[in-house]
C-alpha positions in Angstrom: -27.6 32.6 49.4 -27.7 28.8 50.0 -25.7 27.6 53.0 -24.6 24.0 52.9 -24.1 21.5 55.8 -26.3 23.3 58.3 -29.9 23.7 59.4 -31.8 26.8 60.5 -34.3 26.8 63.4 -37.7 28.1 62.2 -38.8 29.1 65.6 -35.6 30.7 66.8 -33.1 32.8 64.7 -30.2 34.8 65.8 -31.5 38.1 64.4 -35.1 37.5 65.6 -34.2 37.2 69.2 -31.6 39.9 69.2 -29.0 37.7 70.8 -26.1 38.3 68.5 -24.7 41.3 70.3 -25.4 39.8 73.7 -23.9 36.3 73.1 -20.7 37.5 71.4 -20.2 40.3 73.9 -18.7 37.9 76.4 -15.0 37.1 76.4 -13.5 33.8 77.5 -14.2 33.3 81.2 -13.8 30.4 83.5 -15.6 30.9 86.8 -16.8 28.0 88.9 -18.0 29.2 92.3 -20.1 26.1 93.0 -17.4 23.5 92.3 -14.1 23.0 94.2 -10.8 24.4 92.9 -9.7 20.8 92.1 -12.6 20.4 89.6 -12.0 23.5 87.5 -12.0 23.2 83.7 -8.6 22.2 82.3 -9.5 22.1 78.6 -11.9 23.3 76.1 -12.3 22.2 72.5 -12.7 24.1 70.2 -10.5 26.7 72.1 -11.9 30.1 72.7 -11.9 32.3 69.5 -10.7 29.4 67.4 -10.8 29.8 63.6 -11.3 27.1 60.9 -13.3 24.7 63.2 -14.7 21.7 61.4 -18.5 21.9 61.0 -18.7 18.3 62.4 -16.9 19.2 65.6 -18.2 18.4 69.1 -17.8 20.8 72.0 -15.6 19.3 74.7 -14.7 20.3 78.3 -12.5 18.5 80.8 -12.3 18.9 84.6 -9.2 18.3 86.7 -10.8 15.4 88.5 -13.2 12.7 87.5 -16.9 13.7 87.4 -18.1 10.5 89.0 -19.4 12.4 92.1 -21.6 14.4 89.7 -24.1 13.1 87.2 -23.5 14.2 83.6 -27.2 15.3 83.6 -26.1 18.2 85.9 -24.2 19.7 82.9 -25.9 21.8 80.3 -24.6 23.1 77.0 -26.3 26.1 75.5 -24.9 26.4 71.9 -26.0 29.1 69.4 -24.9 29.4 65.8 -25.2 32.7 63.9 -26.9 30.7 61.1 -28.1 27.6 62.9 -29.8 29.2 65.8 -30.1 27.1 68.9 -28.2 23.9 68.4 -29.6 20.7 69.9 -27.5 17.7 70.8 -26.6 15.1 73.3 -24.2 15.1 76.2 -21.8 12.2 76.6 -19.3 11.4 79.4 -15.9 10.3 78.1 -14.5 7.0 79.3 -11.8 8.9 81.2 -14.6 10.2 83.5 -13.2 13.7 83.2 -14.4 14.8 79.8 -17.9 16.1 79.0 -18.8 16.0 75.3 -21.6 17.8 73.6 -22.4 16.3 70.2 -24.6 18.4 68.0 -27.4 16.6 66.3 -26.4 18.1 62.9 -23.2 19.8 61.6 -22.7 23.5 62.1 -23.1 25.8 59.1 -19.9 26.8 57.2 -18.6 30.2 58.1 -20.9 30.8 61.1 -20.1 32.1 64.5 -20.8 29.8 67.4 -21.4 30.9 71.0 -21.2 28.3 73.8 -22.3 28.5 77.5 -21.6 25.5 79.8 -23.5 25.2 83.0 -23.1 22.9 86.0 -26.1 22.7 88.3 -27.4 25.9 86.8 -24.1 27.7 87.5 -22.3 28.9 84.4 -18.8 27.6 84.1 -17.8 29.2 80.8 -19.0 31.4 78.0 -17.0 31.7 74.8 -17.1 31.6 71.0 -15.4 30.2 67.9 -15.8 30.3 64.1 -16.7 27.5 61.7 -14.5 26.8 58.6 -15.7 28.2 55.3 -13.7 25.7 53.2 -15.8 23.0 51.5 -14.9 19.4 52.3 -14.7 18.5 48.6 -11.9 21.1 48.2 -10.1 19.7 51.3 -10.2 16.2 49.9 -9.0 17.4 46.5 -5.9 19.0 48.0 -5.1 16.0 50.2 -5.3 13.7 47.3 -2.8 15.8 45.4 -0.2 15.2 48.0 -1.2 12.1 49.9 2.1 11.9 51.7 3.0 15.5 51.4 6.0 14.7 49.3 6.4 14.0 45.6 7.4 10.4 44.6 10.5 10.1 42.5 9.4 8.0 39.6 13.0 7.3 38.5 14.1 6.0 41.8 12.3 2.7 41.1 15.0 1.8 38.6 17.9 2.0 41.1 17.5 -1.7 41.9 16.3 -4.6 39.8 12.6 -5.3 39.8 13.0 -9.1 40.2 11.3 -11.2 42.9 12.2 -14.7 44.1 10.6 -17.7 42.5 8.5 -18.4 45.5 7.4 -14.9 46.2 4.4 -13.1 44.7 4.9 -10.3 42.2 5.1 -6.9 44.0 6.6 -8.2 47.2 10.1 -6.6 47.6 13.0 -8.9 46.9 15.6 -8.0 49.4 19.3 -7.9 48.9 21.3 -8.3 52.2 24.4 -6.0 51.9 25.6 -6.5 55.6 25.0 -9.3 58.1 27.1 -9.2 61.2 25.4 -10.7 64.3 22.2 -8.7 64.1 19.7 -8.6 67.0 17.1 -11.4 67.1 13.7 -10.5 65.8 11.8 -9.7 62.7 11.6 -6.6 60.4 8.1 -5.2 59.9 7.5 -3.4 56.6 4.7 -1.8 54.7 6.0 -1.0 51.3 5.1 1.6 48.6 6.0 0.9 45.0 6.8 4.0 43.0 5.0 2.8 39.9 2.0 1.1 41.5 0.1 2.9 44.2 -2.2 0.0 45.1 -2.0 -3.7 45.7 0.9 -3.2 48.1 2.1 -5.5 50.8 2.5 -5.8 54.6 5.4 -8.1 55.3 7.5 -9.4 58.2 11.1 -10.6 57.4 13.6 -12.5 59.4 17.3 -11.6 59.5 18.0 -13.7 56.5 15.3 -11.8 54.5 12.9 -14.7 54.5 9.3 -13.4 54.7 7.5 -15.1 57.6 4.3 -13.1 56.9 3.0 -11.2 54.0 -0.4 -10.0 52.8 -1.3 -8.1 49.7 -3.6 -5.2 50.2 -6.0 -5.5 47.3 -6.7 -2.1 45.8 -5.0 -0.4 48.7 -1.6 0.9 49.9 -0.5 0.4 53.4 1.9 2.2 55.7 3.2 2.2 59.3 2.9 -1.6 60.0 3.9 -2.2 63.6 3.1 -3.8 67.0 1.1 -1.4 69.2 1.5 -0.9 73.0 -1.8 -2.8 73.5 -0.3 -5.9 71.9 -2.1 -5.8 68.6 -0.8 -4.8 65.2 -1.9 -1.9 63.0 -1.3 -0.4 59.6 -2.7 2.6 57.6 -4.8 2.2 54.5 -3.9 5.1 52.3 -6.8 4.5 49.9 -9.5 4.9 52.5 -7.9 7.4 54.9 -8.2 5.0 57.9 -6.2 2.7 60.1 -6.7 -1.0 60.7 -6.1 -2.8 64.0 -5.2 -6.5 63.7 -5.0 -9.1 66.5 -1.9 -11.3 66.8 -3.5 -13.7 64.3 -3.6 -11.0 61.6 -7.4 -10.7 61.7 -8.6 -7.1 61.3 -10.6 -6.4 64.5 -11.2 -2.6 64.2 -11.2 0.2 61.6 -10.0 3.5 63.1 -11.0 6.8 61.6 -10.5 10.4 62.7 -13.3 12.1 64.5 -15.0 15.5 63.9 -15.2 15.1 60.2 -11.4 14.8 59.5 -9.5 12.3 57.3 -7.0 10.3 59.3 -3.5 10.9 58.1 -0.8 8.3 57.3 1.8 9.4 59.8 0.8 8.0 63.2 -1.5 5.8 65.2 -0.9 4.8 68.8 -3.2 2.3 70.5 -2.7 2.5 74.3 -3.2 -0.2 76.8 -6.3 1.6 78.2 -8.0 1.4 74.8 -7.4 5.0 73.7 -6.2 5.9 70.3 -3.9 8.8 69.2 -3.8 9.8 65.5 -3.2 12.8 63.2 -5.2 14.4 60.5 -4.3 17.1 58.0 -6.7 20.1 57.7 -6.8 22.1 54.5 -8.2 25.7 54.8 -8.6 28.5 52.4 -6.5 31.4 53.8 -5.9 34.9 52.5 -2.2 34.8 52.6 -1.9 38.4 51.4 -2.8 39.4 54.9 0.0 37.3 56.3 3.0 37.7 54.0 3.6 40.3 51.2 2.7 38.9 47.9 0.7 36.0 49.4 -2.0 34.3 47.5 -5.4 35.7 48.6 -7.0 32.2 48.1 -4.3 29.8 49.2 -5.0 26.3 50.4 -3.1 26.0 53.7 -2.8 22.7 55.5 -2.8 22.6 59.2 -2.3 19.7 61.7 -4.9 18.1 63.9 -4.0 15.6 66.7 -6.8 13.7 68.3 -7.1 11.3 71.3 -10.1 9.0 71.0 -11.4 7.1 74.0 -12.6 3.5 74.1 -15.9 4.6 72.6 -14.2 6.5 69.8 -15.2 9.9 71.3 -12.7 12.7 70.6 -11.6 13.7 74.1 -8.5 15.7 73.0 -8.2 17.7 69.8 -5.0 19.7 69.4 -4.9 22.0 66.3 -1.9 23.8 64.9 -4.1 26.8 64.0 -4.4 27.5 67.7 -0.7 27.3 68.5 1.6 27.7 65.4 1.8 30.7 63.2 1.9 30.0 59.4 5.1 32.1 59.3 6.8 29.6 61.7 7.3 27.4 58.7 10.9 26.8 57.6 12.4 29.2 55.0 12.3 26.3 52.4 8.5 26.4 52.5 7.1 28.6 49.8 4.4 30.8 51.6 3.6 32.5 48.3 2.2 29.4 46.6 -1.4 28.4 46.1 -0.9 25.2 48.2 1.0 25.5 51.5 1.7 22.7 53.9 3.2 24.7 56.8 3.4 22.1 59.5 3.4 18.5 58.1 3.3 16.6 61.4 4.8 13.2 61.1 5.0 11.5 64.6 3.5 11.5 68.0 5.3 10.2 71.1 3.5 9.8 74.4 6.3 10.6 76.9 4.2 10.8 80.1 0.6 10.3 81.1 0.0 14.0 80.6 2.4 15.1 77.8 3.3 14.2 74.2 6.0 15.1 71.8 5.3 15.7 68.1 7.5 16.2 65.1 6.6 18.7 62.4 8.7 18.3 59.2 7.9 21.7 57.6 8.6 23.6 60.8 11.9 21.8 61.4 10.6 21.4 64.9 10.0 18.9 67.7 7.4 20.2 70.2 6.3 19.0 73.6 2.6 19.5 74.5 0.5 19.2 77.6 -2.1 16.7 76.8 -4.5 17.9 79.5 -4.5 21.6 78.4 -3.2 21.6 74.9 -0.5 24.2 75.8 3.0 24.0 74.4 5.7 23.2 76.9 8.7 23.7 74.7 9.8 24.0 71.1 13.1 22.5 69.8 14.4 23.3 66.4 13.1 25.6 63.6 12.5 29.3 63.9 11.0 29.2 67.3 13.7 27.0 68.9 14.0 27.5 72.7 17.1 25.4 73.3 20.8 26.1 73.0 22.8 23.4 71.2 26.0 22.4 72.9 29.1 21.0 71.2 27.6 20.8 67.8 26.4 23.1 65.0 24.1 20.7 63.1 20.6 20.3 64.4 18.1 18.6 62.1 15.9 19.6 59.2 12.8 18.2 57.5 13.0 15.5 60.2 10.8 12.5 60.6 10.0 10.4 63.7 10.9 12.0 67.0 11.1 9.5 69.9 12.3 9.2 73.5 14.8 6.5 74.2 13.4 4.6 77.3 16.8 3.6 78.8 18.2 7.2 78.8 15.3 9.6 78.3 17.3 11.1 75.4 15.5 12.4 72.3 16.0 10.4 69.1 15.2 12.1 65.8 15.5 10.7 62.3 17.0 13.7 60.5 16.2 13.5 56.7 18.9 16.2 56.3 17.5 18.1 53.3 19.3 21.2 54.3 22.7 19.6 55.0 25.5 20.3 52.5 26.0 17.8 51.1 22.7 16.2 51.8 22.7 13.1 54.1 20.2 11.4 56.4 21.0 10.3 59.9 19.6 9.1 63.2 20.6 11.7 65.8 20.3 11.4 69.6 20.2 14.5 71.9 20.6 14.7 75.6 18.0 17.3 76.7 18.5 19.5 79.8 15.0 21.0 80.4 16.1 23.0 83.4 18.8 24.9 81.5 17.1 24.5 78.1 20.2 23.0 76.4 20.6 20.1 74.0 23.8 18.1 73.4 24.3 15.8 70.5 25.1 12.3 71.9 25.4 10.4 68.7 24.6 10.6 65.0 24.3 7.3 63.1 25.2 7.6 59.4 25.9 5.0 56.8 29.2 4.9 54.9 28.8 6.1 52.2 26.0 8.3 53.3 22.4 7.5 52.5 20.0 10.3 51.7 16.3 9.7 52.2 14.7 13.0 51.4 11.4 12.0 53.1 9.9 9.4 55.3 12.1 7.2 57.6 12.5 6.4 61.3 14.9 5.3 64.0 14.0 2.7 66.5 16.2 1.9 69.6 16.1 -1.8 70.6 16.4 -3.0 74.2 20.0 -4.3 73.6 21.1 -0.8 72.5 21.1 -1.5 68.8 19.3 0.9 66.5 17.2 0.1 63.5 17.1 2.9 60.9 14.6 3.0 58.1 15.9 5.4 55.4 12.5 6.1 53.9 13.0 7.0 50.3 16.7 6.2 50.5 18.5 3.1 49.2 19.8 1.0 51.0 16.5 0.8 52.8 17.1 -0.4 56.3 20.2 -0.5 58.5 20.6 -2.0 62.0 23.5 -0.4 63.9 25.1 -2.2 66.9 26.2 -0.3 70.1 29.5 0.7 68.5 27.8 2.3 65.5 28.8 -0.5 63.1 26.4 -2.0 60.7 25.0 -5.3 62.0 22.4 -5.8 59.2 21.4 -3.9 56.1 18.6 -4.5 53.6 18.2 -3.0 50.1 15.0 -3.3 48.1 13.2 -1.6 45.3 10.3 0.0 47.2 9.8 3.0 49.4 9.4 2.1 53.0 7.5 4.4 55.3 9.0 3.2 58.6 10.9 0.1 59.5 10.5 -1.7 62.9 12.1 -4.7 64.5 10.2 -6.8 67.0 11.3 -10.1 68.7 7.8 -11.5 68.2 6.1 -14.3 66.3 2.4 -14.7 65.8 0.7 -17.3 68.0 -1.2 -18.6 65.0 1.1 -21.6 65.1 3.1 -22.8 68.1 5.8 -25.5 68.3 6.8 -28.0 71.0 10.2 -26.4 71.1 11.7 -23.1 69.9 15.0 -24.9 69.1 15.4 -28.3 67.4 18.9 -29.7 68.3 20.2 -32.5 66.1 23.4 -33.2 68.1 26.8 -34.1 66.7 27.1 -36.4 63.7 29.6 -37.4 61.1 30.0 -35.2 58.1 27.8 -36.6 55.2 25.9 -38.7 57.7 22.3 -37.7 58.8 20.1 -37.4 61.8 16.3 -37.0 62.0 14.3 -35.1 64.6 10.6 -34.3 65.1 8.8 -31.1 65.8 5.1 -30.7 66.5 3.1 -27.7 65.3 -0.3 -26.7 66.9 -2.9 -24.7 65.1 -4.2 -22.0 67.4 -6.2 -20.3 64.6 -10.0 -20.4 64.1 -9.6 -22.0 60.6 -7.8 -25.0 59.2 -4.2 -24.1 58.3 -2.5 -25.9 55.4 1.3 -26.2 55.6 2.1 -26.3 51.9 5.7 -24.9 52.0 8.6 -25.5 54.3 11.7 -23.3 53.8 15.2 -23.8 55.2 17.8 -21.0 55.1 20.5 -23.7 55.1 20.2 -26.6 52.5 21.8 -29.0 55.0 18.4 -29.3 56.6 15.5 -30.8 54.8 11.9 -32.0 55.3 11.2 -35.8 55.3 7.4 -35.5 55.0 5.2 -34.9 52.0 3.2 -31.7 51.7 0.6 -30.3 52.1 -0.3 -31.1 55.7 -3.7 -29.8 57.0 -4.0 -28.9 60.7 -7.5 -28.3 62.0 -8.0 -25.7 64.8 -6.8 -26.9 68.1 -5.0 -29.9 66.7 -1.3 -30.6 66.0 0.8 -32.2 63.3 4.3 -33.8 63.6 7.0 -32.9 61.1 10.2 -34.9 60.5 13.3 -32.9 59.7 16.6 -34.3 58.6 20.1 -32.9 59.1 22.6 -33.9 56.4 25.7 -31.9 57.0 28.1 -31.3 54.1 30.3 -28.9 56.1 31.9 -29.3 59.4 31.3 -27.3 62.5 28.2 -25.9 64.1 25.4 -25.4 61.5 22.5 -23.3 62.6 19.5 -21.8 60.9 15.7 -21.5 60.7 13.0 -23.7 59.3 9.8 -21.8 58.2 6.6 -23.8 58.1 4.3 -21.8 55.9 0.8 -21.6 54.5 1.2 -19.8 51.2 -1.9 -18.7 49.3 -1.2 -16.9 46.0 -3.7 -16.0 43.3 -4.4 -13.1 41.0 -6.3 -11.3 43.8 -4.9 -12.7 47.0 -1.3 -13.3 48.2 -0.7 -14.2 51.8 1.7 -16.2 54.0 1.2 -17.2 57.5 4.0 -19.2 59.1 6.0 -20.3 62.2 9.8 -20.5 62.5 11.8 -23.0 64.5 15.6 -22.6 65.2 17.6 -25.6 64.1 21.2 -26.4 65.2 23.6 -29.3 64.7 27.3 -30.0 64.7 29.2 -31.9 62.1 32.6 -33.4 62.8 35.0 -35.8 61.1 36.3 -38.9 62.9 34.3 -38.5 66.1 33.6 -42.2 66.4 30.3 -43.8 67.2 27.4 -41.3 67.4 24.8 -41.7 70.1 21.5 -39.9 70.6 21.2 -36.8 72.8 20.7 -37.4 76.5 17.7 -36.1 78.4 18.1 -32.5 79.5 16.8 -33.5 83.0 20.3 -34.9 83.7 21.7 -31.4 83.5 20.9 -28.4 85.7 21.5 -24.9 84.2 20.8 -22.0 86.5 19.9 -19.1 86.8 17.9 -18.7 83.7 17.2 -15.9 82.8 20.8 -15.0 83.6 22.7 -11.7 84.1 26.4 -12.4 83.8 27.0 -15.9 85.2 25.5 -19.4 84.6 26.1 -22.6 86.7 26.0 -26.0 85.0 25.8 -29.2 87.1 25.4 -32.9 86.4 25.7 -35.9 88.7 26.3 -38.4 85.9 28.5 -36.9 83.2 31.8 -35.2 82.6 31.4 -32.5 80.0 34.1 -31.6 77.5 32.8 -28.2 76.2 30.0 -25.7 76.2 29.1 -23.5 73.4 26.6 -20.6 73.4 25.0 -19.3 70.2 23.0 -16.2 69.5 19.4 -16.4 68.2 20.8 -16.2 64.7 23.4 -18.9 65.1 26.5 -17.0 65.8 29.0 -18.6 68.3 29.3 -16.1 71.1 31.0 -18.3 73.8 33.1 -21.5 73.9 34.9 -23.1 76.8 36.4 -26.4 77.9 34.6 -27.5 81.1 34.4 -29.8 84.1 31.5 -31.6 85.7 30.6 -28.5 87.7 31.2 -25.3 85.9 30.5 -21.6 86.4 30.3 -19.9 83.0 31.4 -16.3 83.1 29.2 -14.3 80.6 30.1 -10.8 81.8 31.2 -10.1 78.3 29.0 -7.5 76.5 26.2 -9.7 75.3 23.0 -7.9 74.3 19.8 -8.9 76.0 17.8 -11.5 74.2 17.6 -15.3 73.5 20.5 -17.7 73.2 21.1 -21.4 72.7 23.5 -23.4 74.9 24.9 -26.7 73.4 26.9 -28.9 75.8 29.1 -31.9 74.8 30.4 -34.7 76.9 33.3 -37.1 76.2 31.2 -39.3 74.0 30.1 -36.3 71.9 26.6 -36.5 73.2 24.9 -33.1 73.3 22.7 -31.3 75.7 20.7 -28.3 74.4 18.8 -25.6 76.2 17.4 -22.1 75.6 18.9 -19.2 77.6 17.5 -15.7 78.2 19.6 -12.7 79.2 
């Protein structure tokens, strides 16, 4: 019989040398008489007696302490395959200096038994065995392609909203309807959208609070997901067509393509790029399993999907591989999962959270479970939810089911879970927060954010807690699509659009591709129907020439004086003249978006920079004079906590007004030449604009940070 994906040694064979009974007689043993207790093995991959191991797997061991005192040449791996014979390969030291990796020169044979002996300075550390998967890679890929997200797309849901797009937006980019806007947090919404009808040529996009896109990029022939800023400061997204992640620098250049190791296909659900250059991701692993041996009436040739979690080091070596086959029973799946079918997804992992340097928390939708795992050993620390729940729920009867996106809230340490709520009656989705007591193994529901009326996103979705206490909830397949809740649980911002959104994130971040001389352009106070002109300079920090061919204002009382387009070569600047022509009275704030738009049949992309604009229009204020230099005013401290001092030797001020980043008036007071401003009111952390008026209606403006 022909055996694929393997090689046989002509000089050595398992049967010829009579080693089968000897090598597989040994049981798992760790004994290191020649190395100190501190340097004992912490971790082995594959684990002893593992089943369904990928033929392309490496053999990995990790010590408790770095192996710098020892040369990696002192380690020896003796690896035998029941079909392959003696397996040759190379030894690599992981960048963590604790992990020793044996990479076979060729894949193992499918279905074979593998025996491993690891030696250090000729002293055997361990002797164990595992079994290689029999499932063909072509079959695994076929099953994964049938359910690329693990859930069926509702083709009719696409008709719930109109399919229109704005005149200045490319076809396929979501046209957003704002249903609520009540003092949202400053920042930008990051989206990677999935159309129900078209599964390619989708968009990455960044929107401001007024639903103006400040960045978008069409993914030609691909569908993206999980677009976000990473802990290392770069951005990333998943390319569903090619089973891989892409890392982008802050200028939106793709700088790395990230794939799963050991022969797996990277899954859509998670990528984490840590500050030390390591990468965490998921992969789904389809195996043919005789389910008749596990449940009565089970399919003897079922395709069962397990979960793989990997940590890759800076050289893309797999230094951690955690497999559900080693820790979760198939029967742990929720009762809603049909274990009698021909295709079974019994875990469906959908998030990874690195909660400490040595532990991680994962969410498994089809187990209804959140699990904490020791990253050094792979052992489970606790299981929350589902059939194997180890926690007692206090003061509540609802837990979560078919959840997505389990995270820890940094400010409190509480656990946040986006509960899709498929099992609730009636069905509704929510973002629930639990206070976890690990000593007494109890969980108490602290809050549950729900829309009114309820939104039900049957799959996908997330909940992100912002630094100011607001929460951004992406409803996944539900419509409305994104909601920002304030600290009272009220809706501060809500977007609806006609695409599925995998996750929604909000970051107070702009690309450095363009920078401006000021973040805020203040026009001062002028008469209604009069006008004032101010200048702002933009610098091109990109490696190519940028062409500003569009300038957008979210308030028509601001306009551009200059003609477009304007080319800015790398390292150079261009000055733009903006005019304020108020038709209304009062403070008028907004944003101006300087954009390079490029739209063709095959390419659609916007790169831009936003500047906050503010002005005040009054009737009968007398003669207008230009704003005075800010050096005549001292504002301190800045950043502030709850009080600000304002001093000037030359002027008597009449009022001070403070506006949020989005232009909402949050403070107003009549003042004297020396004033202490009490800002102990519950203002969220973030950026603000202070506008000061004197008796002649001349204005001072400065940016504040709380």
